[in-house]
N, C-alpha and C positions, 0 to 999 in steps of 0.2 A: 437357478444360478448357473447351471451348466449351459442352459439355452442362451442365457445372456452372454456368457463368455464366448460361446461359439459365434453368436451374432456379432459381437464386438470384434472378434478375430477376423470374421469375413469382411468387415468394413475396413479393417486396417491392413489386410493382406493385399499385395499386388494382384490384380486380376489376371487370370490365365488367358493368354492371347488367343487360345483356341476357342474360348467362350465369348470373346469379344464379338459384338455385332448381334448377339442373340437377344438383346433388349429391344424394346419397342422402337421401330424405325430403323433397326439394323445397325445402330451406332452405340458404342460403349459410353457410359456416363463419364463425364470429365471429372477432374480432381475436385473442382468446386462443388459439383453435385454430391460426390461421395462425402466430402467434408460436412456438407449440410445434413446429409443423412446421419452421419456419425454424431454430430452435435445434437440432432433432434432426439436420437436414442438416449444419449447420456443425460439429457435434460428432462426426458420424459419417462418412457416405460422402464428403462434400465438405469435410471439415475442412482437408485440406492445400491444396485450391484456395482456400478462403476465407482461410486464414492467409497464403498467398502474395499474395493480392490486397490484404489489409490491410497487409502488409509493404511492398508496392510504393508504396501511398499514403503511408505514414509516411516511407519513404525519400525520396520526392519532397519532402515538406514539410520534412524535416530538411536536405536539400540547400539549399533556399531559405533556411532560417534560418541555415545556416552561411555562405552568401554574404552575407547581410545583416550578420552579425557581422563578417566580414572587411572589408566596405566601411566599417563604422563604425570599426573599428580603424585602417584606413588614413587615413580622414578625420581622426581624432583625432591620429594621428601627424603628419600634415601640419600640423594646427593648432598642435601643440606646437612644431614646427620653426619655423613662422612667428613664434610668440610669442617664442621664444628669440632668433631673428634680430633682432627688433624691440628686445628688451631689451638685447641686446649693443650696439646702436647708440645707445641713450639717453645714456650718458655723453658721447659725442662731440657729440651734438646739444645737450646741456645747455651745453657750452662754447661752441658756436656761438650759441646764444640769448643767453648772458650777454655776448657781444661787443656785442650791440645793446641788451640789457636787463640791466645788471649786477646788478640786484636779483633776477633770476630764480633760483629754487631748485626744482629738479625734484621733490625729495621732498616739499616743502611743497605744491607745486601738485597733486601726485597725490592729496592729501587733499581737494582741491576736487572734488565730484561732477561738476560740469559739465566741468571740465578733463579729468578722468579719462574721462568718456564720449566726449569728442572724440578724445582720444588712442587710446582703445580702438577707436574707429571708423576709425582710420587717419590722422587729421589730424596733421600735423607739430607738434611741441611749440611751436615759435615761433608758428605760426599760431593754435594753440589758446590760447596765453597771450594773444596780442593780441586774440583774440575775447572772452575772458573778462574781460580788464582794459581794454577799449577806452576806457571813460570815464576811468579813472585815467590812462592813458597820454596821452589827449588833454589832460586838465587839466595834466599834468606838462609837456607840450610848450608849452602856453600860458604856464605859469609860467616856463619857461626863456626864452621869447621876451620876456616882460615884464621879467625880470631883465636880459637882454642889452640891451634898449632903454634901461633905466635906467642901466646902466653906460656905454652909448654917450653918453647925454645928459650924464652927469657929465664924461666925457672931453672932450666938445665944449666944455662950459663952462670946464673947466680949461685948455683950449688956446686960450681966447679966441675961440671961435667958428670956429676954423680946422678944415678937414677933417682927419681922421686919415688919413695916407697909407696905412697898412697896410689900412685899410678902404675905400679908394677904390674905387668901383664895385661894392661888395659889398652895399649896401643893397637890400633886397627886400621885397616885400609879398605875403602869401598872400591871394589874392583869392577866399576862400571865405566865403559868408555864415554857414555853420555849421561850426565847427571839429570838431564831433562826427562830421562826414561824411568827415574826412580818412582816407585809407587808411593801413595800417600802414607801407607803403613811404614815404609822404609824411611820416608822423610821424618815422620814423627819419632821413629827410633833413633835416627841420627841426632835429632835435636835433643832428645833425652840424654843420649850418651855424651854429647858435647857439654850439656849443662852439668853432667857429673864429672867433667874434667878430662874426659877421654880425648885422645888425639885422633882426629879423623882427617884423612887425606883422600883426594880424588885423583 
């Protein structure tokens, strides 16, 4: 086997220029002659050795490919499990979001490319919804605050300017120069306080 490997190596190695011309006639064999010698050896005397060497190389490459395929299948299986787990949680998450934002509809929001990308990246539905609709939610909170302030003013006028007992100590002011910078938690709190009848002003 060692002899076969050495012989095959000699035929496949570039010839030393210093040894060129030492063959019969003083000229080195050309590439065609060397190729013929190589093919004669691998088809004849060293065929079994050559075949075994090629098989070993191919087996090594196939083992590597099989491992890559196995790894890919395992990663895909894990990804599918994660996706299914996330999908199973969505109905319950939709209920939770609608407790804060009654107008929220998951199926409709999933048609929004920005919302879909956020959710796909692992952002919770409520947070994704508030990020996508921040301007609308801010405007709605301000609208609720204005309506509550108007109702409060009417009640004060109707009561002859007296304080409304149930609202005593409940007036508050949101001291932010830019309502658009309110956080989602602050917006939800403002909405809750307005629904309770509190006067909110910006």
